[in-house]
N, C-alpha and C positions, 0 to 999 in steps of 0.2 A: 485349516490355519490354526496354529497354536496360540492359545490366549492365556496370557498370565493371570494367574488367580488374584492378585492385588492390584486394585485401582486407587490405593491411598494416595499416591503422589498428585493426582489429578482433582481431588475433591476440592481444594481451596480454589484451584484454577476455575472451576465450574462457577463457584459462588462469586468469585471476582468478576467473572464475565457476565453474570446476571445483573450485577450492580452497575456495571458500566452500560449494559444494554438498557436497562431501565432508565438510566439518565439520557441517553441518546433517544429512546423512544417517547420521552416527554416532549421532545423538540420536533423529532422526525416521525410522523405517524404513517403508517402504511409502507415503510420501507424495510421489512424485517431482513431481507437479504443483504442489503447494503449494511445494515448495522452489524449483522453477523460477520460478514466479510472484514469490515473495519476492525472489529475486536479480535478476530482470529489473526489478522496480520499483525496487529500490535503486539499479541501474545506470542507470535512466531518470530518476532524481531525483525520484521520486513517493513518495506516502504509502500505506499498505497497511492494509485493514480485514480482520480475521479475525473471522468471524461463525460460532458454532456453539454447541451446547450445553455446559454445563460439563464439564470433565475429557477433552476429547478432545486436548489439546497446544497449544491456541492461545498460551497465554503461554509455554510451552515454546519455541514456534517463534519468538516475537518475541524471547525472551531470548537464545537461541542465536545467531540473526542478529547481534543486538547484540554478543555476546561474540566472534563471528568476526572483528570489526573492531577494530582498536587505536584506538578512540575512546572518547568519553565517553558511557556510556548513562545514562539515568536512568528510573526506573519510577514511574509515578503509579497509584496504586489510587483509582480514582473511586468516590465515595460520594455518597449524596443530600444530605449536609450540607456538601459542599466548596463554597468560594467560588471566583470566578475569580482572585482573588489567590493562592490555593493553587497555582495553575498558573503564573501569570505572574510572581509576586513582588509586593513592595510596599515603600513608602517608609516608613522608621522614623525618629523623630526621634532623634538622636544628642545627648545631653545635654552631653557633653564639647565636641563640635565646634559645638554650637548650630546644626545644619543637619539636613536630612533626607537620610538614606542609603539608596540602593536596595540591596534584598536580592533577588537574581534567584531566580525560582522554578525548578522542575524542568524547565521548558520550555527553559531555557538549557543544551541538551545536544546532542550530534550525533544520537544515535537515542533517541527518546523512546518508551517502552513505555506505552501508555495502557491499563491493565487495565480491562475493564469499562466502557468509556467511556460507555456509555448507561445506567449507574446515576447519573450525575451530572445534575442538572437542566438544562434548557436554557440558563439564564443561565450556568452554568459550563462547558457544553459550548461556548458562543459564545466562550470565551477562547482556543480553538484556531483560530478562524476566521482571525484576522490572521496568525497564526504560520505557518499552513500555506499560505495564500495568498500572503503578502508576505514570509515569513521574516523577520519582524520582531514586536515586541511593543511596544505603547504603554501606559505607566501614568504617570498624573498629567501627561498631555500630553506626555511625553517619549517618542520612539520609539527604540528600542534594537534592533539589529541581532542576529539569531541566527547561530550558526556556519554557515560556508559548507556544510559537510556537515550536513544538518538533515533528518531523516526521523521521521515519527511512524508507529509500528505499533501500531494499537489493536485491542483485542479487544472484542467485545460478545457478549452473550448473545441469544438470539431475543427479538424485542421483545414477544413475547407472554407473557414471564415476568414474575412479581411483581418490582416495585420498579425497572422499567426505563422510560426515557423515549426515544421516538423520536427518531432523530437527524433534524434538519431537513434538507431538500433542499440547502440550500447547503452544510451540512457534509457530507453524502454526497458532493456533487459535487467535494469537495477531495480525496478518496480516489481516488488513480489507479486502484487495483484493489481488488477485494473477493473473497475466497475463503472457501469452507467447507471444513474438514478432513474432517468425517464421520468414522464410526467405522472404526477400522483393521480389516483383515481378520485372520482367525485366525493367520495366520502371523507377521504384524506384531505382534500381541498378545502372542504367546508370545515373539517376540525381545525384546519391551519388558521382560517378566517376567525373562527371563534376564539383561538388561543391568543391571537395577536391583536385583539380590539384595543388593549391597553398598552402592551408592552411586548417586546421581543422575548420569548421563553428562553432563547439561548443565553441571554444576560444573565438569568436566574440560576443556571447550572453551577453547581457546588461540587469540588472535587469528591470522588467516592473511592479513589484508590491513590496509594502512594507510589513513588518511585521504587522503593524496596520491595512493594507487594507486586509490582509488575515484573521487576526483575527476578523475584522469586518464583512467579508463575512461568516465566520464559525458562528458567531452570528446570522446573518441573516439566514442561512441555519437551524440553530435549531429552527426557528420560522415558518418553511413552515409546513403549515396545513397537517395533517395526519387523514383522515376520518376514522371513525369506520369500514367501510366495507373494506377499503383498509388495515387497521391494521390487521384485521381478516384474509384477504387473505395472507397477508405477514407472520404471524404467522402459518397459515395453511401449507404453503409450508416448512417453517423450521420444524414443527412438523412432517410433513410427511417423513423426512429424518431419523427421530428416529424410525419410525415404518415399513420403507421399508425393505422387505425380502432380497434386495440385499446389505444392508448396516449394518455393525456391530456396527459403531459409527457414530452417527448423529450430526446434527448442535446443538451447545451448546446455552445457552441464550445469551452468547457474540454474536453469529452468528446472532441472531435475532436483537440485538442492533445495530450491524454493517450494516446489510442490511437496516435497518430503516433510520440509518445516511446517507447511500449512496443514498438511494431512495429520501431523502429530498435534498440531494446536487444536484442530477441530475435534480430535478424539478427547483431548483434555477438556475442551470446553463442554463436551458432551458428556463428561464424567467417566470417561473409559481410560484405561491404561494401556491401550493397545490400537493401533491403526486398522480400520478395516478397508476392504476394497471400496465401499461406498464412499468413505471419506476422499479417497483419491478420485473416484469418478464424479463426485459432486464438486471438486475444486478444479478439476483439469480446465474447465471453461472459464475460470476467472484467473488462473495463473499462466496459461500457454497463449491464448490468441494475440495479445497486444505484442508478442516477440516474434511472431511468425510474419513471413512474407508470402502470400499467396500468389500463384502464377496468373498471369493475364492481365487485362486492362479493366480498371474499374472506374465508374463515374465519379467516385468520392472515396475519401479515406474511410468513411463509415461503412461503404460497401465492401471495402477490402477487409475491414475487420469483421463484418458480418460472414465474409467467405470463410475467413480463418476460424471463427467460431463453429461454424457448420462443419468444418473439416474435423475439428477437435472432437465435436459431438460424434461424428461418425467413427472416429478412430476409437473412442471410448466404448462405443456399442459393439464393435467387432473385436476388442481385444479380450482374451479369456484371461481368468485367473488361474495360473498352473502352480 
């Protein structure tokens, strides 16, 4: 693999990532992979899906990430009776001006925390599609741009729980990464009890980065070198999901783009100006499984996701770098 001599564009990215990681680590102990994935997704310009049982820290992670940046965060608590306009906003007739005035919804923010997104009906879930894919919102035939720094960090409970609606394939495909926090180990849980004796540490988080710094980091990430052989390796992994006998719906071209951006971001966070095959292999299990539909019958959605994750790991293990 050809390696460029200069890593200068990524030096500031690494420092910025370390600052954000420290802020997250003060609140979430024992979750290094979740913290790393959150930061890499942010700097790659993607959206993050946190899926797990209630009470393991999904919303805390999302809120802390938002508070670590000097930006505009908004939280949307999704419920089954929500309407799409509760997310996007709506036009209301102004009696004094004799015209309709648009009132922006909570989607018009830098970081949108979508809490329990799968408790909303499919109609309301669809309000996020244009925003996440096009960074714009169309209401009453008028398209309005969202902020340049725009990220959705959504949490959802396992889809087998009561009162949930499965996210459609198109919605899942717009999330760059999906992670599960899992239960903390004993030491992390003891540390949590000690830290929260008097107050919630998440409330003490102060911004460690500005919008311009994050945007500059994203620009640096986009210039990280991707060698031809690494690009072929990445494409081969995604392509293998489309022909694998155990998968009925493989990774989309968007999945290929997302894995590329995540690999560049991981390289930059690691202080490198080039993507290595290890970046691709390490991230495939976080970028691809939630988009795939494995064949067969499964007792739960979690079982289906586990099967997809195993298949991705198998594909990565047998795909050579050429």
